C-alpha positions in Angstrom: -0.1 -0.1 0.0 1.5 3.5 -0.9 0.7 4.9 2.6 3.1 2.5 4.3 5.9 4.9 6.1 9.5 3.2 4.8 12.1 4.4 6.5 15.4 5.2 5.9 18.4 4.8 8.2 21.7 6.3 7.8 24.1 5.0 10.7 27.0 6.9 10.5 30.6 5.9 13.0 32.2 9.5 12.7 36.4 10.0 14.0 36.5 11.6 16.9 36.1 15.0 17.4 34.2 15.4 14.0 30.4 14.4 14.9 29.3 18.2 14.9 30.8 19.4 11.6 29.4 16.5 10.3 26.3 17.0 11.3 26.7 20.4 9.8 27.6 19.5 6.4 24.9 16.5 6.5 22.5 18.9 7.6 23.2 21.9 5.0 24.6 20.0 1.8 23.3 16.5 2.5 19.9 17.0 3.5 18.5 19.6 0.7 19.2 17.2 -2.0 17.4 14.1 0.1 14.4 16.3 0.5 14.2 17.3 -3.3 14.5 13.4 -3.8 11.4 13.3 -1.8 12.4 11.7 1.7 11.5 13.2 4.8 14.2 14.0 8.0 12.2 11.8 10.5 15.7 12.8 13.3 19.0 12.5 14.0 20.1 11.1 16.8 24.1 11.1 18.5 25.3 8.0 20.4 26.6 8.9 23.5 24.7 11.6 23.5 27.6 13.9 24.8 30.7 15.4 23.1 33.7 13.1 24.5 37.0 14.3 23.3 38.5 10.7 21.9 35.5 9.1 21.5 33.8 8.0 18.1 30.4 9.1 18.0 27.6 7.8 15.7 25.0 9.9 14.2 21.9 8.0 13.0 19.6 10.0 10.3 16.2 8.7 9.8 13.9 9.5 6.8 10.9 8.5 5.4 9.1 8.2 2.5 5.5 7.3 1.9 4.9 3.9 0.3 7.4 1.5 -2.5 6.4 3.9 -5.4 8.3 7.1 -4.2 10.9 4.7 -2.2 11.7 3.9 -5.8 11.2 6.8 -7.1 13.5 8.6 -4.7 16.3 5.3 -5.1 16.4 5.9 -8.6 16.9 10.0 -8.2 19.9 8.7 -5.7 21.5 6.4 -8.0 21.5 8.8 -11.1 22.6 12.0 -9.3 26.1 12.2 -8.5 26.3 14.9 -6.0 24.7 12.6 -3.0 28.1 10.2 -4.1 30.5 13.6 -4.5 29.1 14.6 -1.1 30.0 11.4 0.7 33.2 11.3 -0.7 34.0 14.7 0.8 33.2 13.5 4.0 34.9 10.1 3.9 38.0 11.6 6.1 35.7 12.1 8.8 33.8 8.7 8.7 35.2 5.2 10.6 31.9 3.7 8.6 29.2 3.8 7.2 25.7 1.6 6.8 22.1 2.7 5.3 18.9 0.1 5.6 15.5 0.7 5.3 13.0 -0.7 7.6 9.0 -0.3 8.3 6.8 -0.8 11.4 5.9 -4.5 11.8 2.1 -4.5 11.1 3.5 -2.6 7.5 5.3 -5.5 6.1 2.4 -7.7 4.4 1.3 -4.4 2.9 4.4 -3.6 1.5 5.3 -7.2 0.2 1.7 -6.5 -2.0 2.6 -4.0 -4.2 
C-alpha cells in the first residue's frame, strides 16, 4: 500500500571530534538534496549523547518516505544523481564506517509486500 511509511536509516560512525562538523554538513549540504528526492527527515540521533574528546560518536539519521513507489523513485533519482556520492566522498575523512538500511513498522510489512 502506498500509505505505508518506509524508513531509510543512515548510521555513521565518526572519528573523534568530527560529529558536530559532520552534522552541520549533513544538514546544510546533504539534507536539501534528500528532501528534493522526496525524503522527509524524521530525526538525527547522536550516540553517546555527549561530545567526548577522543571517542567516536555515532550519528543515526532517519528519513521517511510514503510507500514503495516513492521509495523507488527516491532511490532511482539518487542513483542517477552524482551529487550524493560526491558529498559522501567529501566527508569520507570524518567517517570510520557507515551503513544504510530500510525498515518499516512490523504491521506494515505485509502491505508493502503486495505492490
